MARTOR-621708 format. One record per residue (C-alpha): x, y, z. Coordinates in steps of 0.5 Angstrom, whole numbers. Layout:
BEGIN
+-------+-------+-------+
!     X !     Y !     Z !
+-------+-------+-------+
!     X !     Y !     Z !
...
+-------+-------+-------+
***
This chain:
BEGIN
+-------+-------+-------+
!     X !     Y !     Z !
+-------+-------+-------+
!  -282 !    99 !  -128 !
!  -287 !    94 !  -126 !
!  -293 !    94 !  -132 !
!  -298 !    94 !  -126 !
!  -297 !    97 !  -119 !
!  -302 !    97 !  -114 !
!  -300 !   102 !  -108 !
!  -304 !   102 !  -101 !
!  -311 !   101 !  -104 !
!  -316 !   102 !   -99 !
!  -323 !   100 !  -102 !
!  -330 !   100 !   -98 !
!  -337 !    99 !   -99 !
!  -343 !   103 !   -95 !
!  -348 !    98 !   -93 !
!  -354 !    99 !   -88 !
!  -350 !    96 !   -82 !
!  -344 !   101 !   -83 !
!  -338 !   102 !   -88 !
!  -334 !    95 !   -90 !
!  -327 !    96 !   -91 !
!  -326 !    90 !   -96 !
!  -319 !    92 !   -98 !
!  -315 !    95 !   -93 !
!  -308 !    98 !   -95 !
!  -306 !    93 !  -101 !
!  -300 !    94 !  -105 !
!  -297 !    89 !  -110 !
!  -293 !    90 !  -117 !
!  -294 !    85 !  -123 !
!  -288 !    85 !  -128 !
!  -289 !    84 !  -136 !
!  -290 !    77 !  -138 !
!  -291 !    74 !  -131 !
!  -296 !    71 !  -127 !
!  -299 !    73 !  -120 !
!  -303 !    69 !  -116 !
!  -308 !    72 !  -111 !
!  -311 !    67 !  -106 !
!  -315 !    67 !  -100 !
!  -322 !    65 !   -97 !
!  -328 !    68 !  -100 !
!  -329 !    75 !   -97 !
!  -322 !    76 !   -97 !
!  -322 !    82 !  -102 !
!  -319 !    78 !  -108 !
!  -325 !    80 !  -113 !
!  -326 !    87 !  -110 !
!  -318 !    88 !  -111 !
!  -319 !    86 !  -119 !
!  -326 !    90 !  -119 !
!  -322 !    96 !  -116 !
!  -317 !    95 !  -122 !
!  -322 !    95 !  -127 !
!  -326 !   101 !  -123 !
!  -332 !    97 !  -124 !
!  -334 !    97 !  -117 !
!  -342 !    97 !  -115 !
!  -345 !   103 !  -114 !
!  -344 !   103 !  -106 !
!  -337 !   101 !  -107 !
!  -331 !   107 !  -107 !
!  -324 !   107 !  -107 !
!  -322 !   111 !  -101 !
!  -314 !   112 !  -102 !
!  -308 !   109 !  -106 !
!  -306 !   109 !  -113 !
!  -307 !   104 !  -119 !
!  -301 !   105 !  -124 !
!  -301 !   102 !  -131 !
!  -295 !   103 !  -134 !
!  -294 !   109 !  -129 !
!  -300 !   112 !  -130 !
!  -305 !   112 !  -124 !
!  -312 !   109 !  -127 !
!  -316 !   113 !  -121 !
!  -314 !   119 !  -124 !
!  -317 !   117 !  -131 !
!  -324 !   119 !  -133 !
!  -330 !   114 !  -134 !
!  -329 !   115 !  -142 !
!  -321 !   114 !  -141 !
!  -322 !   108 !  -137 !
!  -327 !   105 !  -143 !
!  -321 !   105 !  -148 !
!  -317 !   102 !  -143 !
!  -322 !    96 !  -141 !
!  -321 !    90 !  -146 !
!  -316 !    94 !  -150 !
!  -310 !    94 !  -145 !
!  -313 !    91 !  -139 !
!  -318 !    85 !  -140 !
!  -322 !    81 !  -135 !
!  -325 !    74 !  -134 !
!  -330 !    74 !  -129 !
!  -332 !    69 !  -125 !
!  -339 !    66 !  -128 !
!  -339 !    66 !  -136 !
!  -346 !    65 !  -136 !
!  -348 !    72 !  -133 !
!  -342 !    75 !  -136 !
!  -344 !    74 !  -143 !
!  -350 !    77 !  -146 !
!  -355 !    72 !  -147 !
!  -359 !    75 !  -153 !
!  -352 !    76 !  -157 !
!  -348 !    71 !  -161 !
!  -342 !    70 !  -158 !
!  -339 !    72 !  -165 !
!  -342 !    79 !  -164 !
!  -339 !    79 !  -157 !
!  -332 !    78 !  -159 !
!  -333 !    82 !  -165 !
!  -336 !    88 !  -161 !
!  -329 !    89 !  -157 !
!  -325 !    89 !  -163 !
!  -329 !    94 !  -167 !
!  -329 !    98 !  -161 !
!  -322 !    98 !  -159 !
!  -318 !    96 !  -165 !
!  -322 !   100 !  -170 !
!  -324 !    94 !  -175 !
!  -329 !    93 !  -180 !
!  -335 !    89 !  -179 !
!  -332 !    84 !  -184 !
!  -325 !    84 !  -181 !
!  -328 !    84 !  -174 !
!  -332 !    77 !  -175 !
!  -326 !    74 !  -178 !
!  -322 !    76 !  -172 !
!  -327 !    73 !  -168 !
!  -327 !    66 !  -172 !
!  -319 !    66 !  -171 !
!  -320 !    67 !  -163 !
!  -325 !    62 !  -163 !
!  -320 !    57 !  -166 !
!  -315 !    60 !  -162 !
!  -318 !    57 !  -156 !
!  -320 !    51 !  -159 !
!  -327 !    51 !  -160 !
!  -329 !    46 !  -166 !
!  -333 !    48 !  -172 !
!  -331 !    56 !  -170 !
!  -335 !    59 !  -176 !
!  -341 !    55 !  -174 !
!  -341 !    56 !  -167 !
!  -340 !    64 !  -168 !
!  -347 !    64 !  -169 !
!  -349 !    61 !  -163 !
!  -351 !    64 !  -156 !
!  -348 !    63 !  -150 !
!  -353 !    58 !  -147 !
!  -351 !    53 !  -153 !
!  -345 !    52 !  -150 !
!  -342 !    48 !  -144 !
!  -339 !    51 !  -138 !
!  -332 !    50 !  -140 !
!  -334 !    52 !  -147 !
!  -337 !    59 !  -145 !
!  -330 !    60 !  -141 !
!  -326 !    59 !  -147 !
!  -331 !    64 !  -150 !
!  -329 !    69 !  -145 !
!  -322 !    68 !  -146 !
!  -322 !    69 !  -153 !
!  -326 !    75 !  -152 !
!  -321 !    78 !  -146 !
!  -315 !    76 !  -151 !
!  -318 !    79 !  -157 !
!  -315 !    86 !  -157 !
!  -308 !    83 !  -154 !
!  -308 !    86 !  -147 !
!  -302 !    87 !  -143 !
!  -305 !    85 !  -137 !
!  -310 !    79 !  -136 !
!  -314 !    79 !  -130 !
!  -317 !    72 !  -129 !
!  -322 !    72 !  -123 !
!  -323 !    64 !  -121 !
!  -323 !    62 !  -128 !
!  -324 !    55 !  -126 !
!  -329 !    55 !  -121 !
!  -335 !    50 !  -122 !
!  -331 !    46 !  -128 !
!  -329 !    39 !  -127 !
!  -322 !    37 !  -126 !
!  -320 !    36 !  -134 !
!  -323 !    42 !  -136 !
!  -320 !    46 !  -131 !
!  -313 !    43 !  -133 !
!  -315 !    45 !  -141 !
!  -317 !    52 !  -139 !
!  -310 !    53 !  -135 !
!  -306 !    50 !  -141 !
!  -310 !    55 !  -145 !
!  -308 !    61 !  -141 !
!  -301 !    59 !  -141 !
!  -301 !    58 !  -148 !
!  -304 !    65 !  -149 !
!  -299 !    68 !  -145 !
!  -293 !    65 !  -148 !
!  -296 !    68 !  -155 !
!  -298 !    75 !  -153 !
!  -293 !    76 !  -147 !
!  -299 !    78 !  -143 !
!  -298 !    79 !  -135 !
!  -303 !    75 !  -131 !
!  -307 !    76 !  -125 !
!  -310 !    70 !  -123 !
!  -315 !    70 !  -117 !
!  -317 !    63 !  -114 !
!  -318 !    59 !  -108 !
!  -314 !    53 !  -111 !
!  -307 !    53 !  -109 !
!  -306 !    47 !  -114 !
!  -307 !    52 !  -120 !
!  -303 !    57 !  -117 !
!  -297 !    52 !  -116 !
!  -298 !    50 !  -123 !
!  -298 !    57 !  -126 !
!  -295 !    63 !  -122 !
!  -289 !    66 !  -121 !
!  -291 !    70 !  -115 !
!  -296 !    69 !  -110 !
!  -300 !    74 !  -105 !
!  -304 !    71 !  -100 !
!  -310 !    75 !   -97 !
!  -314 !    75 !   -91 !
!  -319 !    80 !   -88 !
!  -318 !    85 !   -94 !
!  -310 !    85 !   -92 !
!  -304 !    82 !   -95 !
!  -301 !    77 !   -90 !
!  -296 !    74 !   -94 !
!  -292 !    75 !  -101 !
!  -287 !    71 !  -104 !
!  -285 !    67 !  -110 !
!  -289 !    60 !  -111 !
!  -283 !    56 !  -108 !
!  -282 !    61 !  -102 !
!  -290 !    60 !  -101 !
!  -290 !    53 !  -102 !
!  -284 !    51 !   -99 !
!  -283 !    56 !   -93 !
!  -289 !    59 !   -91 !
!  -288 !    64 !   -85 !
!  -296 !    66 !   -84 !
!  -300 !    61 !   -80 !
!  -306 !    63 !   -84 !
!  -302 !    61 !   -91 !
!  -299 !    54 !   -87 !
!  -307 !    53 !   -85 !
!  -309 !    53 !   -93 !
!  -303 !    49 !   -95 !
!  -305 !    44 !   -89 !
!  -312 !    43 !   -91 !
!  -310 !    41 !   -98 !
!  -310 !    33 !  -100 !
!  -303 !    31 !  -102 !
!  -302 !    24 !  -106 !
!  -295 !    23 !  -102 !
!  -299 !    23 !   -95 !
!  -305 !    18 !   -97 !
!  -309 !    16 !   -91 !
!  -307 !    22 !   -87 !
!  -312 !    27 !   -84 !
!  -313 !    34 !   -87 !
!  -312 !    39 !   -82 !
!  -318 !    45 !   -82 !
!  -317 !    52 !   -80 !
!  -322 !    53 !   -74 !
!  -327 !    58 !   -74 !
!  -330 !    63 !   -79 !
!  -327 !    69 !   -83 !
!  -327 !    75 !   -80 !
!  -333 !    80 !   -80 !
!  -331 !    86 !   -84 !
!  -335 !    90 !   -80 !
!  -332 !    88 !   -73 !
!  -325 !    87 !   -75 !
!  -320 !    85 !   -69 !
!  -316 !    90 !   -66 !
!  -310 !    87 !   -68 !
!  -308 !    81 !   -73 !
!  -315 !    79 !   -77 !
!  -313 !    72 !   -76 !
!  -311 !    72 !   -69 !
!  -318 !    69 !   -67 !
!  -317 !    63 !   -71 !
!  -309 !    62 !   -70 !
!  -306 !    56 !   -66 !
!  -300 !    61 !   -65 !
!  -304 !    67 !   -62 !
!  -300 !    71 !   -57 !
!  -302 !    77 !   -53 !
!  -298 !    82 !   -57 !
!  -303 !    79 !   -63 !
!  -308 !    84 !   -60 !
!  -304 !    90 !   -63 !
!  -303 !    92 !   -70 !
!  -298 !    88 !   -74 !
!  -294 !    90 !   -80 !
!  -290 !    86 !   -85 !
!  -284 !    83 !   -84 !
!  -279 !    82 !   -89 !
!  -275 !    76 !   -90 !
!  -271 !    78 !   -96 !
!  -271 !    76 !  -103 !
!  -278 !    79 !  -104 !
!  -281 !    74 !   -98 !
!  -286 !    78 !   -94 !
!  -291 !    76 !   -88 !
!  -295 !    80 !   -83 !
!  -294 !    76 !   -77 !
!  -292 !    77 !   -70 !
!  -288 !    71 !   -69 !
!  -282 !    74 !   -72 !
!  -282 !    80 !   -68 !
!  -277 !    81 !   -62 !
!  -283 !    83 !   -57 !
!  -286 !    77 !   -58 !
!  -280 !    73 !   -54 !
!  -283 !    69 !   -48 !
!  -290 !    70 !   -51 !
!  -290 !    64 !   -56 !
!  -295 !    59 !   -56 !
!  -292 !    55 !   -61 !
!  -289 !    48 !   -60 !
!  -282 !    48 !   -57 !
!  -279 !    45 !   -64 !
!  -282 !    51 !   -68 !
!  -281 !    56 !   -63 !
!  -274 !    59 !   -66 !
!  -275 !    67 !   -68 !
!  -274 !    68 !   -75 !
!  -270 !    75 !   -75 !
!  -275 !    80 !   -80 !
!  -275 !    87 !   -81 !
!  -282 !    91 !   -80 !
!  -284 !    94 !   -86 !
!  -288 !   101 !   -85 !
!  -294 !   101 !   -88 !
!  -294 !   106 !   -94 !
!  -296 !   113 !   -93 !
!  -304 !   114 !   -95 !
!  -305 !   117 !  -101 !
!  -312 !   121 !  -102 !
!  -315 !   121 !  -109 !
+-------+-------+-------+
***
């Protein structure tokens, strides 16, 4: 049984201009001790997915349908009181911006200790000792002294370490890290990723890593989920995604990365802009930007199964697309795939 499983999740937001489907029918599973990378451009639905799992959506957000199963139990059926016990204890989250996520008027020691008192029932003395241990664990020098400091007295990288210490203080089974290396320099990024890997090895936690940095994904993740316009457009192991991508959007993301083995070569940008979620294309969301687009792409497209867990949402692998292809002849071989019917929608 998967530790965390998301089934046909649909999350919407009510705005002045209409209903925005930020996540539309997303399904995936995370095994104990594994790392899943969720990648995609801004606005693809990555962070909304994590907030849906934690049930921390803004007041105008709503989970319309689907299931979020943790150890086989549907979190969408839990009361808010039950979710407060799960957040931080069983499923913890590192948010994008530690400066706005940490309370500016409380010391970092108090903020870490609060979680262990609440979820582990530790006394004030034991909770303080645990906070010191966690700061040492994330390699913050002079932990006893820094325990009394406030968030603004730490650098960006150190604040991120404090967030990791807080998230891991109760030994959660699942850690959701939302852009944990954003706005950090490359050296600090490497240290944060190394720290997360060490913590995972020590605790055996599953990690859901949400990022736009494919380099980080290549270093840390066993499986990769590519999102676009609120949908999963490709899923597979890191090797499958990086060595044999099937979806043109995934190909575009990889081609836009600088590579040391291709010094002097020009980067290939993805033309156009991400879709307006209020006015989504009728078929494939990526069709307006896709260099391989075909007339059939105006129709709804299902996932195609390439075996070994590799899925992609693209008509390039549909027999009906024969004769419509606009890709170069040398790349025009259809790869046999089996359409995967979308799971039945489950209302809350």
